[in-house]
C-alpha atoms as an extended CHARMM CRD file, in Angstrom:
* protein
*
       289  EXT
         1         1  MET       CA             -5.9940000000       13.0530000000       17.6720000000  PROA      1               0.0000000000
         2         2  THR       CA             -3.9720000000        9.8290000000       17.6840000000  PROA      2               0.0000000000
         3         3  ILE       CA             -4.9920000000        7.1150000000       15.2220000000  PROA      3               0.0000000000
         4         4  ASP       CA             -3.2340000000        3.7610000000       15.4450000000  PROA      4               0.0000000000
         5         5  LEU       CA             -3.3740000000        1.9120000000       12.1300000000  PROA      5               0.0000000000
         6         6  GLY       CA             -1.0460000000       -0.8990000000       13.1640000000  PROA      6               0.0000000000
         7         7  THR       CA              1.5560000000       -2.6580000000       11.0630000000  PROA      7               0.0000000000
         8         8  LEU       CA             -0.9290000000       -5.0820000000        9.5140000000  PROA      8               0.0000000000
         9         9  GLY       CA             -4.2110000000       -4.3730000000        7.7230000000  PROA      9               0.0000000000
        10        10  ALA       CA             -6.8630000000       -6.7730000000        6.4240000000  PROA      10              0.0000000000
        11        11  HSD       CA             -8.6620000000       -6.1820000000        3.1010000000  PROA      11              0.0000000000
        12        12  LEU       CA            -12.1500000000       -7.6920000000        2.7840000000  PROA      12              0.0000000000
        13        13  ARG       CA            -15.1030000000       -7.2290000000        0.4570000000  PROA      13              0.0000000000
        14        14  ASP       CA            -18.4970000000       -6.3480000000        1.8870000000  PROA      14              0.0000000000
        15        15  HSD       CA            -19.8340000000       -9.9210000000        1.9710000000  PROA      15              0.0000000000
        16        16  GLN       CA            -16.6780000000      -11.0960000000        3.7440000000  PROA      16              0.0000000000
        17        17  ALA       CA            -16.5780000000       -8.3880000000        6.4190000000  PROA      17              0.0000000000
        18        18  THR       CA            -18.8350000000       -9.3240000000        9.3340000000  PROA      18              0.0000000000
        19        19  PRO       CA            -18.8640000000       -8.1730000000       12.9590000000  PROA      19              0.0000000000
        20        20  ASP       CA            -17.7020000000      -11.6140000000       14.1260000000  PROA      20              0.0000000000
        21        21  GLY       CA            -14.8960000000      -11.6070000000       11.5640000000  PROA      21              0.0000000000
        22        22  ALA       CA            -13.8420000000       -8.1060000000       12.5870000000  PROA      22              0.0000000000
        23        23  ARG       CA            -13.5780000000       -9.1900000000       16.2190000000  PROA      23              0.0000000000
        24        24  GLU       CA            -11.5120000000      -12.2020000000       15.1720000000  PROA      24              0.0000000000
        25        25  LEU       CA             -9.1330000000      -10.0060000000       13.1710000000  PROA      25              0.0000000000
        26        26  GLU       CA             -8.8020000000       -7.6110000000       16.0910000000  PROA      26              0.0000000000
        27        27  ARG       CA             -7.8110000000      -10.5310000000       18.3400000000  PROA      27              0.0000000000
        28        28  ALA       CA             -5.3390000000      -11.7000000000       15.6690000000  PROA      28              0.0000000000
        29        29  GLY       CA             -3.4580000000       -8.4020000000       15.9030000000  PROA      29              0.0000000000
        30        30  TYR       CA             -4.7250000000       -6.4830000000       12.8860000000  PROA      30              0.0000000000
        31        31  GLY       CA             -4.7220000000       -2.7260000000       13.2950000000  PROA      31              0.0000000000
        32        32  THR       CA             -7.0220000000       -1.8780000000       10.3830000000  PROA      32              0.0000000000
        33        33  LEU       CA             -9.8310000000       -3.5560000000        8.4770000000  PROA      33              0.0000000000
        34        34  TRP       CA            -10.1330000000       -2.1550000000        4.9480000000  PROA      34              0.0000000000
        35        35  LEU       CA            -13.5480000000       -2.3370000000        3.2490000000  PROA      35              0.0000000000
        36        36  ASP       CA            -12.9260000000       -2.9590000000       -0.4400000000  PROA      36              0.0000000000
        37        37  ALA       CA            -14.9350000000       -2.6020000000       -3.6350000000  PROA      37              0.0000000000
        38        38  SER       CA            -16.5830000000        0.8340000000       -3.4840000000  PROA      38              0.0000000000
        39        39  PRO       CA            -18.7660000000        0.8100000000       -0.3570000000  PROA      39              0.0000000000
        40        40  PRO       CA            -21.9460000000        2.9310000000       -0.4630000000  PROA      40              0.0000000000
        41        41  ALA       CA            -21.7430000000        6.5690000000        0.5720000000  PROA      41              0.0000000000
        42        42  ASP       CA            -23.6520000000        6.0000000000        3.8200000000  PROA      42              0.0000000000
        43        43  LEU       CA            -20.6720000000        3.9470000000        5.1310000000  PROA      43              0.0000000000
        44        44  ALA       CA            -23.1220000000        1.9680000000        7.2740000000  PROA      44              0.0000000000
        45        45  GLN       CA            -21.0560000000       -1.2070000000        7.1710000000  PROA      45              0.0000000000
        46        46  ALA       CA            -17.9730000000        0.6030000000        8.4280000000  PROA      46              0.0000000000
        47        47  GLU       CA            -19.9870000000        1.8630000000       11.3900000000  PROA      47              0.0000000000
        48        48  GLU       CA            -21.3120000000       -1.6340000000       12.0870000000  PROA      48              0.0000000000
        49        49  LEU       CA            -17.7830000000       -3.0470000000       12.1800000000  PROA      49              0.0000000000
        50        50  LEU       CA            -16.6090000000       -0.2770000000       14.4860000000  PROA      50              0.0000000000
        51        51  ASP       CA            -19.5650000000       -0.9130000000       16.7900000000  PROA      51              0.0000000000
        52        52  ALA       CA            -18.5010000000       -4.5670000000       17.0250000000  PROA      52              0.0000000000
        53        53  THR       CA            -14.8640000000       -3.9000000000       17.9650000000  PROA      53              0.0000000000
        54        54  THR       CA            -12.9580000000       -1.8550000000       20.5170000000  PROA      54              0.0000000000
        55        55  ARG       CA             -9.6960000000       -0.6680000000       18.9590000000  PROA      55              0.0000000000
        56        56  LEU       CA             -9.7420000000       -1.7710000000       15.2990000000  PROA      56              0.0000000000
        57        57  VAL       CA             -9.5340000000        1.0410000000       12.7570000000  PROA      57              0.0000000000
        58        58  VAL       CA            -11.8340000000        0.6940000000        9.7380000000  PROA      58              0.0000000000
        59        59  GLY       CA            -10.8600000000        2.2150000000        6.4100000000  PROA      59              0.0000000000
        60        60  THR       CA            -12.4490000000        2.3180000000        2.9700000000  PROA      60              0.0000000000
        61        61  SER       CA            -10.4880000000        0.9700000000        0.0390000000  PROA      61              0.0000000000
        62        62  ILE       CA            -12.0340000000        2.6720000000       -1.6770000000  PROA      62              0.0000000000
        63        63  VAL       CA            -14.9630000000        5.0940000000       -1.7300000000  PROA      63              0.0000000000
        64        64  ASN       CA            -15.5010000000        5.6220000000       -5.4430000000  PROA      64              0.0000000000
        65        65  ALA       CA            -15.5780000000        9.2510000000       -6.5700000000  PROA      65              0.0000000000
        66        66  TRP       CA            -17.9390000000        8.3770000000       -9.4570000000  PROA      66              0.0000000000
        67        67  THR       CA            -20.5710000000        6.5410000000       -7.4210000000  PROA      67              0.0000000000
        68        68  ALA       CA            -20.5100000000        7.9620000000       -3.8600000000  PROA      68              0.0000000000
        69        69  GLU       CA            -21.7720000000       11.5400000000       -3.5720000000  PROA      69              0.0000000000
        70        70  ALA       CA            -19.1970000000       13.5930000000       -1.6680000000  PROA      70              0.0000000000
        71        71  GLY       CA            -21.6890000000       15.3960000000        0.5680000000  PROA      71              0.0000000000
        72        72  THR       CA            -23.2090000000       12.1070000000        1.7370000000  PROA      72              0.0000000000
        73        73  VAL       CA            -19.7450000000       10.6480000000        2.3430000000  PROA      73              0.0000000000
        74        74  ALA       CA            -18.7270000000       13.7040000000        4.3770000000  PROA      74              0.0000000000
        75        75  ALA       CA            -21.8820000000       13.4770000000        6.5110000000  PROA      75              0.0000000000
        76        76  SER       CA            -21.1710000000        9.7660000000        7.0500000000  PROA      76              0.0000000000
        77        77  PHE       CA            -17.6040000000       10.5540000000        8.0970000000  PROA      77              0.0000000000
        78        78  HSD       CA            -18.7900000000       13.0450000000       10.7110000000  PROA      78              0.0000000000
        79        79  ARG       CA            -21.3950000000       10.5960000000       12.0540000000  PROA      79              0.0000000000
        80        80  ILE       CA            -18.8040000000        7.8450000000       12.3920000000  PROA      80              0.0000000000
        81        81  GLU       CA            -16.1850000000       10.1430000000       13.8810000000  PROA      81              0.0000000000
        82        82  ALA       CA            -18.6370000000       11.3110000000       16.5400000000  PROA      82              0.0000000000
        83        83  ALA       CA            -19.3950000000        7.7160000000       17.5470000000  PROA      83              0.0000000000
        84        84  HSD       CA            -15.8710000000        6.2980000000       17.1680000000  PROA      84              0.0000000000
        85        85  PRO       CA            -13.3240000000        9.1230000000       17.3320000000  PROA      85              0.0000000000
        86        86  GLY       CA             -9.9910000000        8.3350000000       15.7620000000  PROA      86              0.0000000000
        87        87  ARG       CA            -10.9700000000        4.9300000000       14.3920000000  PROA      87              0.0000000000
        88        88  PHE       CA            -11.9830000000        5.6460000000       10.7930000000  PROA      88              0.0000000000
        89        89  LEU       CA             -9.8630000000        6.4820000000        7.7370000000  PROA      89              0.0000000000
        90        90  LEU       CA            -11.5020000000        7.5350000000        4.4760000000  PROA      90              0.0000000000
        91        91  GLY       CA             -9.8430000000        5.9420000000        1.4630000000  PROA      91              0.0000000000
        92        92  VAL       CA            -10.9580000000        7.4980000000       -1.8140000000  PROA      92              0.0000000000
        93        93  GLY       CA            -10.2710000000        6.5390000000       -5.4140000000  PROA      93              0.0000000000
        94        94  ILE       CA            -11.2970000000        6.9900000000       -9.0070000000  PROA      94              0.0000000000
        95        95  GLY       CA            -12.3750000000        3.4950000000      -10.0160000000  PROA      95              0.0000000000
        96        96  HSD       CA            -11.6870000000        2.0780000000      -13.4690000000  PROA      96              0.0000000000
        97        97  ARG       CA            -12.5050000000        3.2540000000      -16.9720000000  PROA      97              0.0000000000
        98        98  GLU       CA            -13.6120000000       -0.2900000000      -17.8350000000  PROA      98              0.0000000000
        99        99  VAL       CA            -16.4700000000        0.0260000000      -15.3120000000  PROA      99              0.0000000000
       100       100  HSD       CA            -17.6360000000        3.6460000000      -15.3660000000  PROA      100             0.0000000000
       101       101  THR       CA            -18.9650000000        5.0340000000      -18.6320000000  PROA      101             0.0000000000
       102       102  GLU       CA            -18.5290000000        8.5750000000      -17.3000000000  PROA      102             0.0000000000
       103       103  TYR       CA            -14.8400000000        7.9940000000      -16.5730000000  PROA      103             0.0000000000
       104       104  ALA       CA            -12.8360000000       10.9930000000      -17.7950000000  PROA      104             0.0000000000
       105       105  SER       CA            -10.1390000000       13.3400000000      -16.4520000000  PROA      105             0.0000000000
       106       106  PRO       CA             -9.4770000000       11.1610000000      -13.3960000000  PROA      106             0.0000000000
       107       107  HSD       CA             -7.0070000000       13.5990000000      -11.8060000000  PROA      107             0.0000000000
       108       108  ALA       CA             -9.4370000000       16.5160000000      -12.1250000000  PROA      108             0.0000000000
       109       109  LYS       CA            -12.3170000000       14.4050000000      -10.8220000000  PROA      109             0.0000000000
       110       110  LEU       CA            -10.4050000000       13.2150000000       -7.7800000000  PROA      110             0.0000000000
       111       111  THR       CA             -9.1120000000       16.7170000000       -7.0670000000  PROA      111             0.0000000000
       112       112  SER       CA            -12.6270000000       18.1410000000       -7.1060000000  PROA      112             0.0000000000
       113       113  TYR       CA            -13.8630000000       15.2670000000       -4.9410000000  PROA      113             0.0000000000
       114       114  VAL       CA            -11.2140000000       15.9420000000       -2.3040000000  PROA      114             0.0000000000
       115       115  ASP       CA            -12.1300000000       19.6380000000       -2.5270000000  PROA      115             0.0000000000
       116       116  ALA       CA            -15.7630000000       18.7790000000       -1.7850000000  PROA      116             0.0000000000
       117       117  LEU       CA            -14.8670000000       16.5340000000        1.1500000000  PROA      117             0.0000000000
       118       118  THR       CA            -12.5710000000       19.0480000000        2.8000000000  PROA      118             0.0000000000
       119       119  ALA       CA            -15.0540000000       21.8850000000        2.1880000000  PROA      119             0.0000000000
       120       120  ALA       CA            -17.5860000000       19.7530000000        4.0880000000  PROA      120             0.0000000000
       121       121  GLY       CA            -15.2200000000       19.5020000000        7.0430000000  PROA      121             0.0000000000
       122       122  VAL       CA            -13.5050000000       16.1650000000        6.4800000000  PROA      122             0.0000000000
       123       123  PRO       CA             -9.9010000000       16.7100000000        7.6230000000  PROA      123             0.0000000000
       124       124  ALA       CA             -7.3740000000       16.1280000000        4.8570000000  PROA      124             0.0000000000
       125       125  GLU       CA             -5.3300000000       14.1960000000        7.4300000000  PROA      125             0.0000000000
       126       126  ARG       CA             -8.0790000000       11.5740000000        7.5510000000  PROA      126             0.0000000000
       127       127  ILE       CA             -8.2360000000       10.9950000000        3.7750000000  PROA      127             0.0000000000
       128       128  VAL       CA             -5.9770000000        8.6930000000        1.7650000000  PROA      128             0.0000000000
       129       129  LEU       CA             -6.0320000000        8.1520000000       -1.9910000000  PROA      129             0.0000000000
       130       130  ALA       CA             -5.7660000000        4.9510000000       -4.0030000000  PROA      130             0.0000000000
       131       131  ALA       CA             -2.8690000000        6.4210000000       -5.9880000000  PROA      131             0.0000000000
       132       132  LEU       CA             -0.7000000000        4.4080000000       -8.3770000000  PROA      132             0.0000000000
       133       133  GLY       CA              1.0030000000        6.7690000000      -10.8490000000  PROA      133             0.0000000000
       134       134  PRO       CA              3.2530000000        9.7250000000      -10.0480000000  PROA      134             0.0000000000
       135       135  ARG       CA              0.5890000000       12.3620000000      -10.7120000000  PROA      135             0.0000000000
       136       136  MET       CA             -1.9510000000       10.7710000000       -8.3630000000  PROA      136             0.0000000000
       137       137  LEU       CA              0.7630000000       10.1480000000       -5.7740000000  PROA      137             0.0000000000
       138       138  ARG       CA              1.6420000000       13.8380000000       -5.8370000000  PROA      138             0.0000000000
       139       139  LEU       CA             -2.0450000000       14.6400000000       -5.3030000000  PROA      139             0.0000000000
       140       140  ALA       CA             -2.0910000000       12.2840000000       -2.3220000000  PROA      140             0.0000000000
       141       141  ARG       CA              1.0250000000       13.9780000000       -0.9400000000  PROA      141             0.0000000000
       142       142  ASP       CA             -0.2090000000       17.5210000000       -1.4270000000  PROA      142             0.0000000000
       143       143  ARG       CA             -3.8910000000       17.1840000000       -0.4790000000  PROA      143             0.0000000000
       144       144  THR       CA             -4.3230000000       14.1650000000        1.8340000000  PROA      144             0.0000000000
       145       145  ALA       CA             -2.6270000000       12.0050000000        4.4540000000  PROA      145             0.0000000000
       146       146  GLY       CA             -1.1520000000        9.6050000000        1.8800000000  PROA      146             0.0000000000
       147       147  THR       CA             -1.9320000000        6.6160000000       -0.3130000000  PROA      147             0.0000000000
       148       148  VAL       CA             -3.5690000000        3.1710000000       -0.0900000000  PROA      148             0.0000000000
       149       149  PRO       CA             -2.6230000000        1.4410000000       -3.3800000000  PROA      149             0.0000000000
       150       150  CYS       CA             -3.2040000000       -2.1650000000       -4.4380000000  PROA      150             0.0000000000
       151       151  MET       CA             -1.8020000000       -4.4510000000       -7.1580000000  PROA      151             0.0000000000
       152       152  VAL       CA              1.6670000000       -3.1630000000       -6.3210000000  PROA      152             0.0000000000
       153       153  THR       CA              5.0670000000       -4.5400000000       -5.3990000000  PROA      153             0.0000000000
       154       154  PRO       CA              7.6380000000       -3.4270000000       -2.8060000000  PROA      154             0.0000000000
       155       155  ASP       CA              9.3680000000       -1.5080000000       -5.5990000000  PROA      155             0.0000000000
       156       156  HSD       CA              6.2370000000        0.6260000000       -5.9640000000  PROA      156             0.0000000000
       157       157  THR       CA              6.1880000000        1.1340000000       -2.2050000000  PROA      157             0.0000000000
       158       158  ARG       CA              9.7950000000        2.3140000000       -2.3130000000  PROA      158             0.0000000000
       159       159  GLN       CA              8.9950000000        4.7610000000       -5.1140000000  PROA      159             0.0000000000
       160       160  ALA       CA              5.8580000000        5.9990000000       -3.3590000000  PROA      160             0.0000000000
       161       161  ARG       CA              7.7680000000        6.6330000000       -0.1510000000  PROA      161             0.0000000000
       162       162  ALA       CA             10.4410000000        8.5940000000       -2.0460000000  PROA      162             0.0000000000
       163       163  LEU       CA              7.7910000000       10.7270000000       -3.7700000000  PROA      163             0.0000000000
       164       164  LEU       CA              5.5620000000       11.2990000000       -0.7210000000  PROA      164             0.0000000000
       165       165  GLY       CA              8.3820000000       11.8330000000        1.7540000000  PROA      165             0.0000000000
       166       166  PRO       CA              8.5990000000       10.7690000000        5.4000000000  PROA      166             0.0000000000
       167       167  GLY       CA              5.5660000000       12.6380000000        6.6750000000  PROA      167             0.0000000000
       168       168  LYS       CA              2.8590000000       10.8570000000        4.6960000000  PROA      168             0.0000000000
       169       169  LEU       CA              1.1470000000        7.4680000000        4.8720000000  PROA      169             0.0000000000
       170       170  VAL       CA              2.0900000000        4.6970000000        2.4530000000  PROA      170             0.0000000000
       171       171  LEU       CA             -0.3560000000        1.8070000000        2.9800000000  PROA      171             0.0000000000
       172       172  PRO       CA              0.0380000000       -0.7550000000        0.1710000000  PROA      172             0.0000000000
       173       173  GLY       CA             -2.0130000000       -3.9110000000       -0.1100000000  PROA      173             0.0000000000
       174       174  HSD       CA             -0.4980000000       -7.2550000000       -1.1140000000  PROA      174             0.0000000000
       175       175  PHE       CA             -2.1420000000      -10.5640000000       -2.0140000000  PROA      175             0.0000000000
       176       176  ALA       CA             -1.4470000000      -13.5340000000        0.2550000000  PROA      176             0.0000000000
       177       177  LEU       CA             -2.1360000000      -17.2500000000       -0.1000000000  PROA      177             0.0000000000
       178       178  LEU       CA             -1.3200000000      -20.1090000000        2.2760000000  PROA      178             0.0000000000
       179       179  GLU       CA             -0.3070000000      -22.6340000000       -0.3730000000  PROA      179             0.0000000000
       180       180  THR       CA              3.1420000000      -24.2270000000       -0.5820000000  PROA      180             0.0000000000
       181       181  ASP       CA              2.8000000000      -25.6950000000       -4.0780000000  PROA      181             0.0000000000
       182       182  ALA       CA              3.8240000000      -22.9730000000       -6.5420000000  PROA      182             0.0000000000
       183       183  ALA       CA              1.7750000000      -24.3160000000       -9.4430000000  PROA      183             0.0000000000
       184       184  ARG       CA             -1.4100000000      -24.5230000000       -7.3680000000  PROA      184             0.0000000000
       185       185  ALA       CA             -0.7880000000      -21.0990000000       -5.8230000000  PROA      185             0.0000000000
       186       186  ARG       CA             -0.2780000000      -19.4560000000       -9.2160000000  PROA      186             0.0000000000
       187       187  ALA       CA             -3.3480000000      -21.1640000000      -10.6960000000  PROA      187             0.0000000000
       188       188  LEU       CA             -5.5450000000      -19.9390000000       -7.8420000000  PROA      188             0.0000000000
       189       189  ALA       CA             -4.1190000000      -16.4230000000       -8.0480000000  PROA      189             0.0000000000
       190       190  ARG       CA             -4.8060000000      -16.3360000000      -11.7860000000  PROA      190             0.0000000000
       191       191  SER       CA             -8.4560000000      -17.3120000000      -11.2420000000  PROA      191             0.0000000000
       192       192  GLN       CA             -8.9910000000      -14.4480000000       -8.7720000000  PROA      192             0.0000000000
       193       193  PRO       CA             -7.4560000000      -11.0220000000       -8.3930000000  PROA      193             0.0000000000
       194       194  PRO       CA             -4.6770000000      -10.3490000000       -9.1150000000  PROA      194             0.0000000000
       195       195  GLY       CA             -4.8310000000      -12.4460000000      -12.2860000000  PROA      195             0.0000000000
       196       196  ALA       CA             -8.3660000000      -11.3380000000      -13.0920000000  PROA      196             0.0000000000
       197       197  ALA       CA             -7.4280000000       -7.6530000000      -12.6810000000  PROA      197             0.0000000000
       198       198  LEU       CA             -4.5510000000       -7.4490000000      -15.1550000000  PROA      198             0.0000000000
       199       199  ARG       CA             -6.8150000000       -6.1820000000      -17.9360000000  PROA      199             0.0000000000
       200       200  VAL       CA             -7.7100000000       -3.0850000000      -15.8900000000  PROA      200             0.0000000000
       201       201  THR       CA             -5.9510000000       -0.1680000000      -17.5700000000  PROA      201             0.0000000000
       202       202  ASN       CA             -4.6060000000        1.6720000000      -14.5550000000  PROA      202             0.0000000000
       203       203  TYR       CA             -3.2670000000       -1.4980000000      -12.9280000000  PROA      203             0.0000000000
       204       204  ALA       CA             -1.5740000000       -2.5820000000      -16.1550000000  PROA      204             0.0000000000
       205       205  ALA       CA             -0.0290000000        0.8650000000      -16.6370000000  PROA      205             0.0000000000
       206       206  ALA       CA              1.3370000000        0.8590000000      -13.0890000000  PROA      206             0.0000000000
       207       207  LEU       CA              2.8590000000       -2.5890000000      -13.5560000000  PROA      207             0.0000000000
       208       208  ARG       CA              4.4930000000       -1.5190000000      -16.8100000000  PROA      208             0.0000000000
       209       209  ARG       CA              6.0680000000        1.4140000000      -14.9710000000  PROA      209             0.0000000000
       210       210  LEU       CA              7.5300000000       -1.1410000000      -12.5630000000  PROA      210             0.0000000000
       211       211  GLY       CA              9.2280000000       -2.9520000000      -15.4440000000  PROA      211             0.0000000000
       212       212  PHE       CA              6.7450000000       -5.6870000000      -16.3060000000  PROA      212             0.0000000000
       213       213  THR       CA              6.2530000000       -6.3600000000      -20.0020000000  PROA      213             0.0000000000
       214       214  ASP       CA              3.3210000000       -7.0750000000      -22.3010000000  PROA      214             0.0000000000
       215       215  GLU       CA              4.3700000000      -10.7180000000      -22.0930000000  PROA      215             0.0000000000
       216       216  ASP       CA              4.0970000000      -10.5940000000      -18.2900000000  PROA      216             0.0000000000
       217       217  LEU       CA              0.6440000000       -9.0070000000      -18.5530000000  PROA      217             0.0000000000
       218       218  ALA       CA             -0.7020000000      -11.3640000000      -21.2150000000  PROA      218             0.0000000000
       219       219  GLY       CA             -3.5900000000      -13.6050000000      -20.1970000000  PROA      219             0.0000000000
       220       220  SER       CA             -3.7060000000      -13.9370000000      -16.4180000000  PROA      220             0.0000000000
       221       221  GLY       CA             -0.0660000000      -13.0420000000      -15.8570000000  PROA      221             0.0000000000
       222       222  SER       CA              3.3550000000      -14.6120000000      -16.1450000000  PROA      222             0.0000000000
       223       223  ASP       CA              4.8690000000      -16.5940000000      -13.2950000000  PROA      223             0.0000000000
       224       224  ARG       CA              7.2120000000      -13.6610000000      -12.6650000000  PROA      224             0.0000000000
       225       225  LEU       CA              4.3220000000      -11.2360000000      -12.2940000000  PROA      225             0.0000000000
       226       226  ILE       CA              2.1430000000      -13.4980000000      -10.1470000000  PROA      226             0.0000000000
       227       227  ASP       CA              5.0960000000      -14.2010000000       -7.8640000000  PROA      227             0.0000000000
       228       228  ALA       CA              5.6830000000      -10.4580000000       -7.4870000000  PROA      228             0.0000000000
       229       229  LEU       CA              2.0430000000       -9.7230000000       -6.6100000000  PROA      229             0.0000000000
       230       230  VAL       CA              1.2330000000      -12.7140000000       -4.3790000000  PROA      230             0.0000000000
       231       231  ALA       CA              3.0440000000      -13.8880000000       -1.2530000000  PROA      231             0.0000000000
       232       232  TYR       CA              2.4290000000      -17.6280000000       -1.0070000000  PROA      232             0.0000000000
       233       233  GLY       CA              3.8380000000      -20.5850000000        0.9000000000  PROA      233             0.0000000000
       234       234  GLU       CA              4.1240000000      -21.3810000000        4.5890000000  PROA      234             0.0000000000
       235       235  PRO       CA              2.9630000000      -18.6260000000        6.9620000000  PROA      235             0.0000000000
       236       236  ALA       CA              6.5290000000      -17.5220000000        7.7160000000  PROA      236             0.0000000000
       237       237  THR       CA              7.2790000000      -17.2420000000        3.9950000000  PROA      237             0.0000000000
       238       238  VAL       CA              4.1370000000      -15.2000000000        3.4130000000  PROA      238             0.0000000000
       239       239  VAL       CA              5.0200000000      -12.8900000000        6.3080000000  PROA      239             0.0000000000
       240       240  ALA       CA              8.5010000000      -12.3520000000        4.8600000000  PROA      240             0.0000000000
       241       241  GLY       CA              6.9110000000      -11.3330000000        1.5540000000  PROA      241             0.0000000000
       242       242  LEU       CA              4.5800000000       -8.8990000000        3.2780000000  PROA      242             0.0000000000
       243       243  ARG       CA              7.3460000000       -7.4250000000        5.3860000000  PROA      243             0.0000000000
       244       244  ALA       CA              9.1990000000       -6.4790000000        2.2030000000  PROA      244             0.0000000000
       245       245  HSD       CA              6.7320000000       -3.5850000000        1.8980000000  PROA      245             0.0000000000
       246       246  LEU       CA              7.5240000000       -2.4210000000        5.4270000000  PROA      246             0.0000000000
       247       247  GLU       CA             11.2280000000       -2.5990000000        4.6760000000  PROA      247             0.0000000000
       248       248  ALA       CA             10.5940000000       -0.5640000000        1.5030000000  PROA      248             0.0000000000
       249       249  GLY       CA              9.0290000000        2.2530000000        3.5290000000  PROA      249             0.0000000000
       250       250  ALA       CA              5.3880000000        1.3150000000        4.1080000000  PROA      250             0.0000000000
       251       251  ASP       CA              3.7130000000        2.3570000000        7.3480000000  PROA      251             0.0000000000
       252       252  GLN       CA              1.4150000000       -0.6510000000        7.1030000000  PROA      252             0.0000000000
       253       253  VAL       CA              0.9770000000       -3.5680000000        4.7230000000  PROA      253             0.0000000000
       254       254  GLY       CA             -2.5930000000       -4.6040000000        3.9730000000  PROA      254             0.0000000000
       255       255  VAL       CA             -3.3150000000       -8.2700000000        3.2490000000  PROA      255             0.0000000000
       256       256  TYR       CA             -5.6440000000       -9.3260000000        0.4320000000  PROA      256             0.0000000000
       257       257  PRO       CA             -6.4360000000      -12.9770000000        1.2510000000  PROA      257             0.0000000000
       258       258  VAL       CA             -6.6360000000      -15.3360000000       -1.7170000000  PROA      258             0.0000000000
       259       259  GLY       CA             -8.6290000000      -18.5440000000       -1.2720000000  PROA      259             0.0000000000
       260       260  ASP       CA            -11.9180000000      -19.8550000000        0.0320000000  PROA      260             0.0000000000
       261       261  ASP       CA            -11.5850000000      -18.8860000000        3.7200000000  PROA      261             0.0000000000
       262       262  PRO       CA            -10.3270000000      -15.3040000000        3.9240000000  PROA      262             0.0000000000
       263       263  ILE       CA            -10.7320000000      -14.9120000000        7.6940000000  PROA      263             0.0000000000
       264       264  ALA       CA             -8.7880000000      -18.1100000000        8.3980000000  PROA      264             0.0000000000
       265       265  THR       CA             -6.0230000000      -16.9800000000        6.0160000000  PROA      265             0.0000000000
       266       266  LEU       CA             -5.8460000000      -13.5700000000        7.6640000000  PROA      266             0.0000000000
       267       267  THR       CA             -5.8010000000      -14.8880000000       11.2250000000  PROA      267             0.0000000000
       268       268  THR       CA             -3.0410000000      -17.3920000000       10.4320000000  PROA      268             0.0000000000
       269       269  ILE       CA             -0.9660000000      -14.6080000000        8.8610000000  PROA      269             0.0000000000
       270       270  GLY       CA             -1.6430000000      -12.3320000000       11.8350000000  PROA      270             0.0000000000
       271       271  GLU       CA             -0.4610000000      -14.9760000000       14.2580000000  PROA      271             0.0000000000
       272       272  ALA       CA              2.6470000000      -15.6060000000       12.1520000000  PROA      272             0.0000000000
       273       273  MET       CA              3.3860000000      -11.8750000000       12.0340000000  PROA      273             0.0000000000
       274       274  ARG       CA              3.3200000000      -11.7330000000       15.8290000000  PROA      274             0.0000000000
       275       275  THR       CA              5.9280000000      -14.5040000000       16.0480000000  PROA      275             0.0000000000
       276       276  ARG       CA              8.0710000000      -12.7570000000       13.4230000000  PROA      276             0.0000000000
       277       277  PRO       CA              7.7940000000       -9.1110000000       14.4720000000  PROA      277             0.0000000000
       278       278  ALA       CA              8.6010000000       -6.2720000000       12.1050000000  PROA      278             0.0000000000
       279       279  SER       CA             11.4450000000       -3.9030000000       12.8990000000  PROA      279             0.0000000000
       280       280  SER       CA              8.8500000000       -1.2200000000       13.6650000000  PROA      280             0.0000000000
       281       281  ALA       CA              6.3550000000       -1.5630000000       16.5010000000  PROA      281             0.0000000000
       282       282  GLY       CA              3.5750000000       -0.3310000000       14.2610000000  PROA      282             0.0000000000
       283       283  PHE       CA              2.4290000000        3.0230000000       13.0030000000  PROA      283             0.0000000000
       284       284  ARG       CA              1.0350000000        5.7240000000       15.2360000000  PROA      284             0.0000000000
       285       285  ARG       CA              0.7490000000        9.3650000000       14.2840000000  PROA      285             0.0000000000
       286       286  ASN       CA             -1.1380000000       12.3920000000       15.4740000000  PROA      286             0.0000000000
       287       287  LEU       CA             -3.7410000000       13.2040000000       12.8460000000  PROA      287             0.0000000000
       288       288  ALA       CA             -6.0080000000       16.1980000000       13.0220000000  PROA      288             0.0000000000
       289       289  GLY       CA             -9.7160000000       15.6280000000       13.0770000000  PROA      289             0.0000000000
């Protein structure tokens, strides 16, 4: 079955993702709407957004292996697939040790979770993992369709593509802010993710592997780090920053909007992307399911 994810994805939290907003993003040229922040296992909101649109793919970024029972998630996948064939992608991840008291052996937990999903009939080709480090990236390569990481740079995308190879999905997310004043842009970014997420262990470890130092990670992040994680400026400048992931080997770049009006930010970026097309016409691949 063919699933068209598009070149551009939109990342929204549950309170930001509405049927009207989904239709607006579809009109703006987005191929995928990613539901962030551990949606419930019934995936009801994903189904609602699919009901409201005609071609938009909805993905989860991410279903949390600690909080969403795999059997319920698998049943939800099959229900959604029956109603909207080829328009749903199941992103799965392990969460953060700072949040989950039961957090232990993340690789083993995620492996067993993927085992449970596939045993329940969810095609591996319709699962992606929120993988940051080499071990999790290898799991994504060997057991699923690919990876949907966040808090990463184009260098991480380049490394992920080299590790996963040409036949797998690399779907990084990048923060974006329509603000031309660097000081204001950095201050806003520090007050929200990504600045607020730098104390999360797995994000910090991934950034250290990319060459950032303890000084970069101190507080809410150095200018160098914020500038690497957030594309800000005029729309064309933001689009150029996002396209760096595509040039590094991503199949799609997902946009995390920073600011008070996420839908307006996303639609402006989508319109700018259409006037500055990527070298690829978008991603389309035959996926089983």
